[in-house]
N, C-alpha and C positions, 0 to 999 in steps of 0.2 A: 355280688350282693352288696346292697347299701348298708351303711352302719346301723341305721335304725332296724332294718330287717334282721341283721346279725344279732343285735341286742335282743330282739323278740325271740329269735330262735334259741339263743342261749338261755334266756329266761324260762322258756317252755321246757328246755332240757332239764333245768334245775327244778322244775315243778312249781315255780312261783307265779302267782297271779299278778296282774297289773296293779291291783289294789295294794298288794303286799310290797311291791317294788316302790310304788308311789309313796307309801307310808314310810319306808326305810330311807327314802330320799328327801322326805319333807315336802313332797309335791302333791298336787291334786291328781286324781286318776286321769283327768283330761290332759293335764300338762305332761304327765308321763307318757300317755298315749301319743301325744304330739311328737315326742322324741322318737318313739318307735316308728311312727308314720313319716318321719323326716320333715315334719312341719316346723320343728324347732331346731335351730343350729345347736350342735353339741359342743360345749366348751370342754377344755381339758379337765377343769375341776369337776364338772358334772360327769365326764367319762370316768374319772378316778372314783367318784362316788358309786357309779353303777358297777364298775368292776369290783369294788370292795363288797358291795351288796351281793353280787353274784359269786364272789370268791374266785375270781379269775384275774388274768392280767389284761392290760389294754391290747397286748399282742393277740389275744384270743379274739378280740373284736375287730381290730384293724388289720390283722394278718390275712393274706390272701388264701394261703393254704398251710397245711401242717408242716411241709418241708421248709417253706419260707419262714414260718413261725419258729421252727427249731433252729434255723440258721441265725435268726435274729437273737434268739435266746443265747445261743453259743457266743455270738458277738458281744452281747451284753455281759456275759460271764467273763469273757476275756478282758473286756474293758474294766470290769470290777476288779479282776485280778491285778491288772496294771495299776489301777488306782490304789489298791492296797499296798502294792510294792512301793509306789511313789510316796505314800504316806509313811511307810516304814523308813524309807531313805530320808525323808524330810525330818522325821523324829531323830534319826541318827545324826543328821547334820546339826540339828538344834542342840543335842547333847554335846557334840564336839565343839560347837561354838561356845557353849556355856563353860566347857572345860578350859578352852583357850582364854576366854575372858577372865576366868578366875586366876589362871596362871599370870596373865598380864597384870591384873590388879595386885597380885602378890609381888610381882617384880617392881611395879611402880611404888608400892608401899615400902618395900625394902630399900629402894634407891632414895626415897624421901627420908626414911629413917637414917640412912647412912649420911645423907647430906646434912641433916640436923645435928648428927653426932659430930661431924667434922667441924661444923660451925661453932659448936659449944667448946670444943677443944681449943680452937683458935682464940676464943674469948678468954679462956683461962690462961693461955700462954701470954696474952697481952697484958694481964693484970699481975704477973709475978714480979 
């Protein structure tokens, strides 16, 4: 089934008219009808607008069957889980880097303070 036909089928299942869909997308009824008839190439942006208006995902339109769609959803969920774990690891590394930077800065300041203290004492000794 072609994409436009699938959009039409899903629109009818939801009980929406072409006019209602066209209005929600900011299109004329003719322009929306051209999408369903496959006369207009569908952009990703327009696909996202249509799926939002129908309350579905792009997989519902692009997926070949329910099993394939479920497999793709599971894959997306796994990828989202991996992404979340990576983001947590990244935040952990940022915190650790900030900790070590602070320790380094403290050490440098302590050494600089010590160096200035020794220099002052030498000046005093030289003036006695």
